[in-house]
Steps between C-alpha positions, in 0.01 A plus 500: 500500500691529170879481520537768233412867459233610252523865395401750233515869411254763625352521150284198593275777642394313810494657844790514744274319745448217249875454458547485878210264571607257227873524567591621150815708463487805274715774354368846417509664162554878524306813407617854433228764515623852453823526700418225751571128489273235652485124534212349303335367815133510395419852611669496841742787433300671224132446426350473153316828552814686603697354212232576240449852634871566461501351150199706392674809639785434257750320722688217332446142619693189411573155634828310525563133552683312772870548433757226448663601829171470686438153357854393590467621857155346544589161351819487704314574824288186446757262355759586766259354759510164323155542348392434140315766301232536235452859387233613252542813286275746319446406134807542280256628237466830687807521724870419507485384862514132404830557319647669809379217720662246265835681523470476878404133467818424305714668766323321783529157333875543497508618861255237629534197268318268742188714529192468278411831336214562255426834336170494310377743237132520596389642163241664726440852634319675784261273688520242221854457627343501847256227401792282391656556844174400672488170313868440574449566872216245508724237344796584720281472811360167376853359504619547141879510493700775331567301180135407456383853572737656248383249239134571579552878470675470164217285367196687630611864482374505140147425626466809717288748306544877526228727357515878543302802396540873556234768501755783521764531227676804649819326606505265204523816290750673730725196496488469122333158503209655309557783254347838581278480194376147572459590867299812424269303270470224757403742774239671282350164401529367857721211387615255769778271373466136607846346540657176611843351571599253229700176504827696497396713797443812290203735519277496191196707406228253395195724450399865506162527669277803545385569853573369849183291520586317178862432590399364842259262327768401249771424757263262681414335166872444445517327838214269402678424172839414651447393864516133592142360474362833374218632717554202734850628583586431863863612515657813638410842362666835570410851387753781529425860418555872524122547467311371804154557351570314176675218688193457721279484190719232343494301825121520526451383141739207547321396820171502309638303205735256678308358798775259610739782591249741648650672804851375426620785274776716644567863396848650532628843397735503201851568625699809416726336239204425274280795591761767418453383141123444500382775732147501646204322341667160453347166602666160458349153533698181568398132501619151401398361163620371165847589370541867409571586136 
Protein backbone atom coordinates (compact mmCIF):
# COMPACT_ATOMS: atom_id res chain seq x y z
CA UNK A 1 0.00 0.00 0.00
CA UNK A 2 1.30 3.48 -0.90
CA UNK A 3 2.75 5.55 1.93
CA UNK A 4 1.20 8.72 0.53
CA UNK A 5 -2.29 10.06 -0.13
CA UNK A 6 -3.54 10.59 -3.68
CA UNK A 7 -6.46 13.02 -3.98
CA UNK A 8 -8.33 15.29 -6.37
CA UNK A 9 -11.34 17.59 -6.62
CA UNK A 10 -14.90 16.42 -7.32
CA UNK A 11 -14.67 17.95 -10.80
CA UNK A 12 -12.98 14.71 -11.91
CA UNK A 13 -16.63 13.61 -12.34
CA UNK A 14 -16.16 10.09 -11.07
CA UNK A 15 -18.52 8.45 -8.60
CA UNK A 16 -18.27 8.64 -4.82
CA UNK A 17 -18.11 4.85 -4.87
CA UNK A 18 -15.08 4.96 -7.19
CA UNK A 19 -13.23 7.31 -4.82
CA UNK A 20 -13.96 5.01 -1.87
CA UNK A 21 -13.05 1.76 -3.62
CA UNK A 22 -9.76 3.16 -4.93
CA UNK A 23 -8.84 5.07 -1.78
CA UNK A 24 -8.67 8.48 -3.48
CA UNK A 25 -9.32 11.54 -1.34
CA UNK A 26 -11.49 14.30 -2.78
CA UNK A 27 -12.80 17.77 -2.07
CA UNK A 28 -16.14 19.03 -3.34
CA UNK A 29 -16.67 22.07 -5.51
CA UNK A 30 -19.93 23.88 -4.69
CA UNK A 31 -23.17 24.70 -6.50
CA UNK A 32 -25.75 27.39 -5.87
CA UNK A 33 -29.12 26.80 -7.53
CA UNK A 34 -31.72 29.40 -6.71
CA UNK A 35 -31.35 30.13 -3.00
CA UNK A 36 -29.85 26.77 -2.04
CA UNK A 37 -26.24 25.64 -1.87
CA UNK A 38 -25.07 22.10 -2.63
CA UNK A 39 -21.84 20.14 -2.77
CA UNK A 40 -20.97 19.05 -6.30
CA UNK A 41 -21.21 15.37 -5.39
CA UNK A 42 -22.31 13.90 -8.73
CA UNK A 43 -26.05 14.21 -8.29
CA UNK A 44 -26.33 12.94 -4.71
CA UNK A 45 -27.88 16.11 -3.24
CA UNK A 46 -29.37 17.49 -6.47
CA UNK A 47 -29.98 15.51 -9.65
CA UNK A 48 -29.33 16.80 -13.17
CA UNK A 49 -33.06 16.78 -13.88
CA UNK A 50 -33.90 18.80 -10.78
CA UNK A 51 -31.12 21.27 -11.48
CA UNK A 52 -32.04 21.71 -15.15
CA UNK A 53 -35.74 22.05 -14.33
CA UNK A 54 -34.92 24.84 -11.91
CA UNK A 55 -32.64 26.53 -14.44
CA UNK A 56 -35.26 26.32 -17.20
CA UNK A 57 -37.79 27.81 -14.77
CA UNK A 58 -35.53 30.86 -14.46
CA UNK A 59 -33.64 30.10 -11.27
CA UNK A 60 -29.99 31.12 -11.29
CA UNK A 61 -27.30 28.44 -11.10
CA UNK A 62 -23.59 28.84 -10.56
CA UNK A 63 -20.60 26.88 -9.36
CA UNK A 64 -17.81 27.86 -6.97
CA UNK A 65 -14.43 26.29 -6.42
CA UNK A 66 -12.84 24.77 -3.36
CA UNK A 67 -11.78 27.66 -1.15
CA UNK A 68 -8.29 28.35 0.13
CA UNK A 69 -9.50 27.60 3.65
CA UNK A 70 -10.89 24.24 2.58
CA UNK A 71 -7.62 23.30 0.89
CA UNK A 72 -5.66 24.37 3.97
CA UNK A 73 -7.82 22.32 6.31
CA UNK A 74 -7.77 19.27 4.04
CA UNK A 75 -4.02 19.32 3.39
CA UNK A 76 -3.32 19.83 7.08
CA UNK A 77 -5.51 16.87 8.06
CA UNK A 78 -3.30 14.58 5.95
CA UNK A 79 0.13 16.05 6.60
CA UNK A 80 -0.44 16.23 10.37
CA UNK A 81 -0.69 12.41 10.34
CA UNK A 82 2.85 12.18 8.94
CA UNK A 83 1.66 11.29 5.44
CA UNK A 84 2.84 12.74 2.12
CA UNK A 85 0.34 14.11 -0.39
CA UNK A 86 -0.21 14.42 -4.13
CA UNK A 87 -3.29 16.45 -5.00
CA UNK A 88 -4.58 16.98 -8.55
CA UNK A 89 -6.66 20.03 -9.52
CA UNK A 90 -9.18 20.95 -12.21
CA UNK A 91 -7.53 22.65 -15.21
CA UNK A 92 -6.24 26.15 -14.51
CA UNK A 93 -7.54 26.99 -17.99
CA UNK A 94 -11.11 26.98 -16.71
CA UNK A 95 -10.82 27.44 -12.93
CA UNK A 96 -8.82 29.28 -10.29
CA UNK A 97 -8.80 26.27 -7.97
CA UNK A 98 -5.19 25.38 -8.81
CA UNK A 99 -4.06 28.83 -7.66
CA UNK A 100 -5.90 28.40 -4.34
CA UNK A 101 -4.37 24.96 -3.88
CA UNK A 102 -0.90 26.40 -4.54
CA UNK A 103 -1.40 29.06 -1.85
CA UNK A 104 -2.31 26.26 0.54
CA UNK A 105 0.73 24.29 -0.63
CA UNK A 106 3.06 27.18 0.23
CA UNK A 107 1.59 27.44 3.73
CA UNK A 108 1.81 23.70 4.30
CA UNK A 109 5.44 23.49 3.11
CA UNK A 110 6.38 25.96 5.80
CA UNK A 111 4.38 24.12 8.46
CA UNK A 112 5.52 20.63 7.41
CA UNK A 113 8.99 21.06 5.82
CA UNK A 114 9.78 17.33 6.04
CA UNK A 115 6.68 16.19 4.16
CA UNK A 116 6.49 15.67 0.40
CA UNK A 117 3.64 17.67 -1.15
CA UNK A 118 2.74 17.84 -4.85
CA UNK A 119 -0.07 19.94 -6.29
CA UNK A 120 -0.67 19.19 -9.97
CA UNK A 121 -2.58 21.26 -12.50
CA UNK A 122 -4.30 18.48 -14.45
CA UNK A 123 -5.06 20.68 -17.49
CA UNK A 124 -8.06 18.32 -17.65
CA UNK A 125 -11.78 18.61 -16.90
CA UNK A 126 -14.75 16.39 -16.09
CA UNK A 127 -14.06 12.70 -16.65
CA UNK A 128 -10.92 13.55 -18.63
CA UNK A 129 -9.63 14.65 -15.25
CA UNK A 130 -11.14 11.40 -13.95
CA UNK A 131 -9.28 9.40 -16.58
CA UNK A 132 -6.00 10.93 -15.41
CA UNK A 133 -6.88 9.83 -11.87
CA UNK A 134 -7.59 6.28 -13.06
CA UNK A 135 -4.18 6.01 -14.69
CA UNK A 136 -2.54 7.47 -11.59
CA UNK A 137 -4.31 4.97 -9.32
CA UNK A 138 -3.05 2.09 -11.47
CA UNK A 139 0.52 3.33 -11.15
CA UNK A 140 0.22 4.02 -7.44
CA UNK A 141 -1.15 0.51 -6.87
CA UNK A 142 1.68 -0.97 -8.96
CA UNK A 143 4.18 0.52 -6.52
CA UNK A 144 5.14 3.84 -8.13
CA UNK A 145 6.40 6.22 -5.46
CA UNK A 146 5.10 9.76 -5.01
CA UNK A 147 7.98 11.43 -6.90
CA UNK A 148 7.65 9.10 -9.88
CA UNK A 149 3.87 9.46 -9.96
CA UNK A 150 3.99 13.26 -9.91
CA UNK A 151 6.53 13.19 -12.74
CA UNK A 152 4.40 10.76 -14.76
CA UNK A 153 1.27 12.92 -14.32
CA UNK A 154 3.06 16.09 -15.43
CA UNK A 155 4.35 14.32 -18.54
CA UNK A 156 1.25 12.44 -19.66
CA UNK A 157 -1.57 14.82 -18.74
CA UNK A 158 -1.08 16.48 -22.14
CA UNK A 159 -1.99 13.18 -23.84
CA UNK A 160 -5.48 12.88 -22.35
CA UNK A 161 -7.92 13.98 -25.04
CA UNK A 162 -11.21 15.71 -24.28
CA UNK A 163 -13.82 16.02 -27.05
CA UNK A 164 -17.27 17.48 -26.38
CA UNK A 165 -20.40 18.28 -28.30
CA UNK A 166 -23.75 19.79 -27.36
CA UNK A 167 -27.09 19.34 -29.06
CA UNK A 168 -28.79 21.98 -26.89
CA UNK A 169 -27.40 25.53 -26.88
CA UNK A 170 -29.92 26.93 -24.37
CA UNK A 171 -27.52 27.40 -21.48
CA UNK A 172 -24.59 28.36 -23.67
CA UNK A 173 -26.78 31.28 -24.74
CA UNK A 174 -28.08 32.02 -21.23
CA UNK A 175 -24.54 32.08 -19.86
CA UNK A 176 -23.29 34.39 -22.60
CA UNK A 177 -20.82 31.87 -24.02
CA UNK A 178 -22.72 32.06 -27.32
CA UNK A 179 -24.39 35.28 -28.42
CA UNK A 180 -28.18 35.29 -28.70
CA UNK A 181 -27.95 35.90 -32.44
CA UNK A 182 -25.42 33.12 -33.07
CA UNK A 183 -27.36 30.83 -30.75
CA UNK A 184 -30.66 31.48 -32.49
CA UNK A 185 -29.09 30.76 -35.88
CA UNK A 186 -27.41 27.65 -34.50
CA UNK A 187 -30.66 26.31 -33.12
CA UNK A 188 -32.53 26.93 -36.38
CA UNK A 189 -29.77 25.21 -38.38
CA UNK A 190 -29.44 22.43 -35.78
CA UNK A 191 -25.77 23.25 -35.20
CA UNK A 192 -23.89 21.08 -32.68
CA UNK A 193 -20.52 22.61 -31.75
CA UNK A 194 -17.66 20.11 -31.50
CA UNK A 195 -15.17 21.26 -28.86
CA UNK A 196 -12.01 20.04 -27.19
CA UNK A 197 -9.66 20.99 -24.36
CA UNK A 198 -6.37 22.32 -25.71
CA UNK A 199 -2.77 22.09 -24.48
CA UNK A 200 -3.38 24.93 -22.03
CA UNK A 201 -6.44 23.26 -20.55
CA UNK A 202 -8.88 25.68 -22.20
CA UNK A 203 -12.08 24.79 -24.02
CA UNK A 204 -11.99 25.48 -27.77
CA UNK A 205 -14.67 25.17 -30.45
CA UNK A 206 -13.13 23.15 -33.30
CA UNK A 207 -16.07 22.61 -35.67
CA UNK A 208 -19.72 23.55 -36.09
CA UNK A 209 -21.60 20.50 -37.31
CA UNK A 210 -25.23 20.18 -38.37
CA UNK A 211 -27.20 17.44 -36.69
CA UNK A 212 -26.71 14.98 -33.83
CA UNK A 213 -26.00 12.02 -36.11
CA UNK A 214 -23.20 13.89 -37.87
CA UNK A 215 -21.55 15.18 -34.69
CA UNK A 216 -21.61 11.69 -33.14
CA UNK A 217 -19.86 10.35 -36.23
CA UNK A 218 -17.35 13.21 -36.14
CA UNK A 219 -16.41 12.80 -32.46
CA UNK A 220 -15.60 9.13 -33.07
CA UNK A 221 -13.52 10.11 -36.12
CA UNK A 222 -11.56 12.48 -33.89
CA UNK A 223 -10.87 9.57 -31.54
CA UNK A 224 -9.53 7.49 -34.43
CA UNK A 225 -7.34 10.41 -35.50
CA UNK A 226 -5.79 11.08 -32.08
CA UNK A 227 -5.99 7.87 -30.01
CA UNK A 228 -2.89 5.75 -29.52
CA UNK A 229 -2.83 3.15 -32.36
CA UNK A 230 -5.96 4.61 -33.98
CA UNK A 231 -8.72 2.04 -34.39
CA UNK A 232 -6.49 -0.50 -32.59
CA UNK A 233 -6.62 1.63 -29.42
CA UNK A 234 -6.68 -0.58 -26.33
CA UNK A 235 -6.45 2.01 -23.55
CA UNK A 236 -9.08 3.41 -21.25
CA UNK A 237 -12.09 5.28 -22.60
CA UNK A 238 -14.69 7.28 -20.69
CA UNK A 239 -17.85 9.03 -21.87
CA UNK A 240 -19.57 11.59 -19.66
CA UNK A 241 -22.83 13.25 -20.50
CA UNK A 242 -26.04 15.05 -19.68
CA UNK A 243 -27.70 13.19 -22.58
CA UNK A 244 -28.03 9.46 -21.91
CA UNK A 245 -29.35 8.61 -25.37
CA UNK A 246 -26.57 10.38 -27.26
CA UNK A 247 -23.93 8.95 -24.90
CA UNK A 248 -25.22 5.44 -25.60
CA UNK A 249 -25.02 6.09 -29.34
CA UNK A 250 -21.42 7.29 -29.06
CA UNK A 251 -20.54 4.22 -26.98
CA UNK A 252 -22.12 1.85 -29.50
CA UNK A 253 -20.27 3.43 -32.43
CA UNK A 254 -16.93 3.28 -30.60
CA UNK A 255 -17.49 -0.39 -29.73
CA UNK A 256 -18.15 -1.10 -33.41
CA UNK A 257 -15.11 0.84 -34.61
CA UNK A 258 -12.57 0.01 -31.88
CA UNK A 259 -12.78 -3.76 -31.27
CA UNK A 260 -9.95 -3.88 -28.72
CA UNK A 261 -11.88 -1.81 -26.17
CA UNK A 262 -15.32 -3.26 -26.77
CA UNK A 263 -17.15 -3.62 -23.46
CA UNK A 264 -14.60 -1.55 -21.55
CA UNK A 265 -16.12 1.92 -22.06
CA UNK A 266 -17.48 3.58 -18.93
CA UNK A 267 -20.22 6.25 -18.92
CA UNK A 268 -20.42 8.80 -16.10
CA UNK A 269 -22.77 11.77 -15.65
CA UNK A 270 -21.16 15.18 -16.05
CA UNK A 271 -20.87 16.77 -12.63
CA UNK A 272 -22.72 19.89 -11.57
CA UNK A 273 -19.75 22.28 -11.89
CA UNK A 274 -19.51 21.66 -15.63
CA UNK A 275 -23.17 21.02 -16.36
CA UNK A 276 -24.43 24.31 -14.87
CA UNK A 277 -22.58 25.90 -17.78
CA UNK A 278 -23.40 23.38 -20.52
CA UNK A 279 -26.91 22.32 -19.55
CA UNK A 280 -28.55 19.22 -21.06
CA UNK A 281 -27.57 17.71 -24.41
CA UNK A 282 -23.81 17.55 -23.78
CA UNK A 283 -21.63 14.49 -24.41
CA UNK A 284 -17.88 14.28 -23.75
CA UNK A 285 -15.39 11.63 -24.86
CA UNK A 286 -12.02 10.98 -23.20
CA UNK A 287 -9.08 8.75 -24.18
CA UNK A 288 -5.27 8.60 -24.27
CA UNK A 289 -3.47 9.63 -27.44
CA UNK A 290 -0.99 12.02 -29.01
CA UNK A 291 -0.22 15.37 -27.36
CA UNK A 292 -3.12 17.83 -27.45
CA UNK A 293 -2.66 21.05 -29.40
